[in-house]
C-alpha positions as CSV (number, residue, x, y, z in Angstrom):
1,M,-27.7,45.8,-1.0
2,T,-29.2,43.2,-3.3
3,E,-30.9,40.1,-2.0
4,Q,-28.9,38.0,0.4
5,P,-27.0,35.3,-1.5
6,A,-26.8,31.6,-0.6
7,L,-23.4,30.0,0.1
8,G,-22.1,26.5,-0.4
9,T,-19.5,24.4,1.3
10,A,-18.5,20.8,0.8
11,R,-21.4,19.4,2.8
12,L,-23.7,22.4,3.5
13,H,-26.0,24.8,1.8
14,L,-26.3,28.2,3.6
15,R,-29.3,30.1,2.5
16,P,-31.5,32.9,3.9
17,F,-34.3,31.6,6.2
18,M,-37.8,31.4,4.9
19,P,-41.0,31.7,6.9
20,E,-41.7,27.9,6.4
21,D,-38.5,27.2,8.4
22,A,-40.1,28.4,11.6
23,P,-41.4,25.1,12.9
24,R,-38.0,23.4,12.4
25,V,-36.2,26.4,14.1
26,R,-38.7,26.2,17.0
27,T,-37.9,22.5,17.4
28,L,-34.1,22.7,17.2
29,A,-33.6,26.1,18.9
30,G,-36.2,25.2,21.5
31,A,-34.0,22.5,23.0
32,R,-32.8,23.5,26.4
33,E,-29.3,22.5,25.5
34,I,-29.2,25.1,22.7
35,A,-30.4,27.9,24.9
36,D,-28.1,26.8,27.7
37,T,-24.9,27.1,25.6
38,T,-25.7,30.2,23.5
39,L,-25.7,33.9,24.3
40,N,-29.0,34.9,22.7
41,V,-31.3,31.9,22.2
42,P,-34.3,32.1,24.7
43,H,-35.8,29.3,26.6
44,P,-38.6,28.4,26.5
45,Y,-38.7,29.1,22.8
46,E,-42.4,30.1,22.5
47,D,-44.8,30.0,19.6
48,G,-44.2,33.0,17.3
49,M,-40.6,33.6,18.3
50,A,-39.2,31.8,15.3
51,E,-41.4,33.6,12.9
52,A,-40.6,37.0,14.6
53,W,-36.8,36.2,14.4
54,I,-37.0,35.2,10.8
55,A,-38.9,38.4,9.9
56,T,-35.9,40.5,11.1
57,H,-33.5,39.0,8.6
58,A,-34.5,40.6,5.3
59,P,-34.8,44.1,6.8
60,G,-31.4,43.6,8.6
61,W,-29.8,42.5,5.3
62,A,-31.3,45.5,3.5
63,L,-29.7,47.9,6.0
64,G,-26.3,46.1,5.7
65,R,-26.5,45.1,9.4
66,L,-27.3,41.4,9.3
67,A,-26.6,38.3,7.3
68,T,-28.3,35.2,8.7
69,F,-28.2,31.8,7.1
70,A,-30.1,28.6,7.6
71,I,-27.6,25.7,7.7
72,I,-28.9,23.0,5.4
73,E,-27.4,19.5,5.2
74,A,-28.6,17.4,2.2
75,D,-30.0,14.5,4.2
76,A,-31.1,16.2,7.4
77,G,-32.4,19.5,6.0
78,L,-32.3,22.5,8.3
79,I,-29.8,21.7,11.1
80,G,-28.9,25.2,12.5
81,A,-28.2,28.8,11.9
82,I,-25.3,31.1,11.5
83,G,-25.0,34.8,10.9
84,L,-23.2,38.1,11.2
85,T,-24.4,41.1,13.1
86,V,-22.6,44.0,11.4
87,E,-21.6,47.4,12.8
88,P,-20.9,49.3,9.6
89,A,-19.4,52.4,11.3
90,H,-16.6,50.2,12.7
91,R,-16.4,47.8,9.8
92,R,-16.8,44.9,12.2
93,A,-19.2,42.1,12.7
94,E,-20.0,39.4,15.3
95,I,-20.5,35.9,14.2
96,G,-23.1,33.7,16.0
97,Y,-24.3,30.2,15.4
98,W,-26.1,27.2,16.8
99,I,-26.4,23.7,15.6
100,G,-29.4,21.4,16.6
101,R,-28.4,18.9,19.2
102,P,-28.9,15.8,17.0
103,H,-26.2,17.3,14.6
104,W,-23.4,18.2,17.1
105,N,-19.8,16.9,16.8
106,R,-19.8,16.6,13.0
107,G,-17.9,19.7,12.1
108,Y,-21.0,21.5,10.7
109,A,-20.5,24.7,12.7
110,T,-16.8,25.0,11.7
111,E,-17.6,24.4,8.1
112,A,-20.4,27.0,8.1
113,A,-18.3,29.5,10.1
114,R,-15.4,29.3,7.7
115,A,-17.7,30.2,4.8
116,V,-19.4,33.0,6.7
117,V,-16.1,34.6,7.8
118,A,-14.9,34.6,4.2
119,F,-18.3,36.0,3.0
120,G,-18.3,38.7,5.7
121,F,-14.9,40.1,4.7
122,E,-16.0,40.1,1.0
123,A,-19.6,41.2,1.2
124,F,-19.3,43.9,3.9
125,D,-15.7,45.0,3.5
126,L,-15.2,44.3,7.2
127,H,-12.0,45.0,9.0
128,R,-12.8,42.6,12.0
129,I,-15.0,39.6,12.7
130,Q,-15.4,38.6,16.3
131,G,-17.1,35.8,18.1
132,R,-17.9,35.1,21.8
133,H,-18.9,32.1,23.7
134,L,-19.7,31.1,27.3
135,T,-16.4,29.7,28.8
136,R,-18.2,26.6,29.9
137,N,-18.9,25.8,26.2
138,P,-15.3,25.2,25.0
139,A,-16.6,23.5,21.9
140,S,-17.7,26.8,20.6
141,G,-14.3,28.2,21.1
142,R,-12.8,25.4,19.0
143,V,-15.2,26.3,16.2
144,L,-14.0,29.9,16.3
145,V,-10.3,28.9,16.2
146,K,-10.9,26.5,13.4
147,A,-12.6,29.3,11.5
148,G,-9.5,31.4,11.8
149,L,-10.3,33.6,14.8
150,T,-7.8,34.1,17.6
151,Y,-8.5,34.1,21.3
152,E,-8.3,37.6,22.7
153,G,-9.4,37.3,26.3
154,T,-12.1,36.5,28.8
155,L,-14.7,39.0,30.0
156,R,-15.3,37.8,33.6
157,G,-18.9,37.9,34.8
158,H,-19.9,39.6,31.5
159,L,-23.5,38.5,31.4
160,I,-26.1,36.9,33.5
161,K,-27.5,33.7,32.1
162,W,-30.5,32.3,34.0
163,G,-29.6,34.2,37.1
164,V,-25.9,33.1,37.1
165,P,-23.0,35.4,36.2
166,E,-21.1,33.9,33.2
167,D,-17.6,34.5,31.8
168,V,-17.4,35.0,28.1
169,A,-14.4,34.4,25.9
170,I,-13.9,36.6,22.9
171,Y,-12.1,35.7,19.7
172,A,-11.4,37.8,16.5
173,V,-9.8,37.8,13.1
174,L,-8.8,40.9,11.2
175,R,-9.1,41.3,7.5
176,P,-6.3,39.6,5.7
177,H,-4.1,42.1,4.0
178,A,-2.1,41.6,0.9
179,V,1.6,41.3,1.6
180,P,3.7,43.4,-0.7
181,E,6.0,41.6,-3.1
182,S,9.5,41.5,-1.8
183,G,11.6,44.2,-3.2
184,A,8.6,46.4,-3.9
185,G,9.6,50.0,-3.5
186,A,13.3,49.1,-3.1
């Protein structure tokens, strides 16, 4: 694949992460509230973790397995992250995202998710995009629904987060198919 592109929405610029983003990632993702409500963000977010995470993006993109975008808002700069982890053999991907605590409740995750879902179907020829969230974080479920995913079920006690079993809700959207014109083949 070529170099990962940037995407634009009405209010956001989604671009590949750069090494110089690491201090901002460490600050935003390092907030306990982010780790508490996400599936994969560690806490504490130690020195070097942001740099190591960013270093995985270009190789993952080159292998067709990862598309990770920095979410940039014009006035605030880097406010979060969103990406797809792709399973090419099954033509599916999982969407994941986080928005820094100071930028919650402004629709940024939904806006970015809509763009990334559309991009995923186009760039990776996916059949399915799915997303998961801890059931105690219903705001993340609302983002997934607004991005076009449908609730499929809850995986009870699916993972252990900080020593506590957590239920995880799963949502998905299948690739939109063209509807044949009426009368076609008749």
